[in-house]
C-alpha positions, 0 to 999 in steps of 0.5 A: 192302168193300175187302180192303186194309189201311185206311190211318191216315187211313181209321182216323182217319175211322172214329174220327171217324164213330164219334164222330159217329154215337154223338152221334145218339141218345146223349142220349135213350138215356142218359136211358132207362138212367138212369131206374132210378136216377132212379126209385129216387131218388124222381123224382115220376112214378116208373114213369109217367115212361117213357110220358111220355118217349115223348110228349115225344120224339114232340113233338120230331118238330117238328124233323124236320118243320121240316127237311123243310119248309125243305129243300124250300123251299131253293134247288136244290143247297143242302144244309141238313144241314150248318148244321143239324148244327152247331146241334143238336150245340151245343144237345145239348152245352149241354142236357147241361151244364144237366142236371148242375145242374138234373135234380132241380128239381121244381115243382108244376103248376097243372094237376093240383096235383102235383109234376113233374120240370119242368126234367128234362122241358124238358131231355129235350125239347131232347135229343129235338129234337136226336136226332129231327132228327139222324135226318134230317140225319146220314145225308144228310151221311154220303152225302158219304163213301164207302159203306163208312163208312155202316156205321161210322156205324150202329155209332156210332149203336149205341154211343149206346146201348151206351156209356151202358149200360156206364156205367150198369152201373158206376154201379149202381142200388143193388140190391134194397131191404132192410127196416130198423128206422126207429125204435121206440116203445111203444103200447097195444092195445085191451085196454090191454096195452102193446106194443113197435112198430117203424116199418119202412122200406126202404133201397137201397145207394147208387149208386157215383156220382150222376146229376150225374157221369153227365150230366157224362160225357154232356156230354163225349160230346156235345161229342166229336160236335160236334168230330167233325162239324167235322173231318169237314166241314172237314179237307182230309185227311178230304175224300180219303175223300169219295165221288167222286160228291159230289166231282164234284158239288162240283167242277161247282158250284164251276166254275159259280160260278167257284170256286177252281181249286186246290180243284177240282184237289185234288178231281179228284185225290181223286176219281180216287184213290178211284174204284177203292175205290168200284168195288170196294165196288160190285162186291163187294156188287152183287146180281142186280138193279141197284136196288130196285123201287117195291114193294120200297121201299114194303115196306122203308119200312113195315117200317122204320116198324113197327120204329121204332114198336116199338123207339123207343116201344111197347117202351120205354114198357112196359119198366118194367112188363115187366123191372121186375116181376123186380126193379130189377137185372133192369130195369137189365140189360134196359135195358143189354143192349137197348142193347148189342144195338144196336151189335152188330147194326150190327157184323154188318151191317158184317161181312156187308152184305146187300141181301136183302129176305128177310133183312130180313123174317126178322129183323124177324119174329124181333124181333116174337116177342121183342117179343111176349114183352116185351109179355106180361110187361108185361101180366101185371105185377105177377105175370109168368111165372116171376117168382121164378125165374132162368130168368124173369129170363134170359128177359126179359132175352134177350127185350129183347136180341133185340127191340132187336138184331133191330129195329136190324139191320133198320134198319141193313140198310135204311139200307145198301140205300138208301145203295147206291141211285143217289139215296141222299141223297133216300132217306136223308132219307126214311129219317129221316122214316119213322123219326120217323113210325113212332115218332110212330104208336107213341107215339099207340098206346101212350100211352093204353094205359099211362095210360088203361087198367088193362092195365099195373100197376107192381110196387112191392116192399115188403120190409117187408110181412112185418115185424110192426109191433107185438109185445106185451110178453107175447110178448117174455117168455121162459118159464122 
């Protein structure tokens, strides 16, 4: 990146890019971090809701599929990501508003005669449709801007997990349940002796604020994404930070169509003014090779697909079994720190961007090791290793932090590598498609393992298990 101090306009564009990037997955990430509270509030599906959400998210891959088909059929030179981004950001904002009022509307499904979170499921699908589609529309749009803004975009994507996680920590999930007496009554045992009995129940400390407030905050964040995109797409001052090659293409298209001469002159001045910055970026980050080979592209896309399968589907589906077995607070911490690792990893990529294939493989391997530990704790639930020790809690939170951080580092680095290639727009569309294919395959693998095997057993602590239900009157008499 350029070593010169950023101008006020560049700082403003960075701010807009961060707001735009955080809107990419803030909807689904917010749902994940809110799950511990929703479970504690009695959502019908309880811990199984996590694996159901994974399937719902994968069904939403119809969005990227439709975009890819329509984009292929569109006239040459027509960039579909612009209008698509308007649509999905507007739908995401409206859906978050509806969540405020209807998240807790449950209905009985005739399919199984069980109570289900019907409205919540519909809204999650719409948010997933928005977020999945953003994977193939947001990065190509970012190719319009100078290359240094791509890492700020990935940091913004990381903030889509970090921001709701911090809000969830402030909100709290009530802590560990405690046993309290519900009511007392008298009863007789088989010998006719009178007994004093107590009906015990468990209570949790209420959260500082409810899901309605949380979803209100989510609505504001989605609205800010929409506003940021409008500014990035239309403000003339922001266009000065567009990549010279994109401005050249627009100028040529405008010339062919007999476009406005004044606009063409403006773009030519902006292009010449910014070429030096682009050359400086390229020279600093250049590698001995000019572009990646076909084999390297294939390997990078395979790693990208596997990383997305793990971080988007496999690991989230088992988090309630892995971290939940250590207690509700540890479950929240694991979900929160896992999301915090996302922007931290992207920030590291921004500070020290690299096109090293070896680095990608090394970090991917480290994330896989951490993911294996998460998988082991889920398989051994409800009695995972070191369950009642502080070290066990630290290890499981650290494992979730490392797995999330490493896989998101891999994603951001691969995105940077593709952005620096000549045909970056097509490669970034492929980047988004591979993201979704990997997530889909991960869901296909993990869903039957969670629902149709006995590999994963949820941990339901009962703080009242040691409390005697009844005590005979003779036991209550104190001897003289």
